[in-house]
C-alpha positions, 0 to 999 in steps of 0.5 A: 835059397832066398830068405825074406826075413828081417833076421836081425841078429847073428844068431838068427841069420847064421843058420841060414848062412851056414845052410847056404854055404853047406850046399855051395850057394852064394851068400848075400844080404840086402840091407838098408844104410841106416835108420833114415833110409829105412824109415824113407823105404817104409814110408812108401809102403802102404796099407798092411805093408807098412811097418810102425816107425817105432818098429823100424826104429827099434829093428834098425837099433837091434840089427847086427849087420852081416859081414864077409867074416860071418861067410857073406859073400856080399853085403849090399847096402841100399841107400836112401835114394834106392827104388826097391 
């Protein structure tokens, strides 16, 4: 199961984690390491894919990072240098 969405808070991403766990799926989250990395990734996007910078900063401020304690098997953190 892949959920391609922002899922900023535990309240939002927890139902997906529970659903995956109930079906025996591995649960992974991928996120930027910090606001600077998120802005850098966003700057590489074009057109409708690019998000306004204030939205990126606001989302990063609200983000509750997923954790192993919540049931995530892996929390992958991308650095600024990541190409994806």
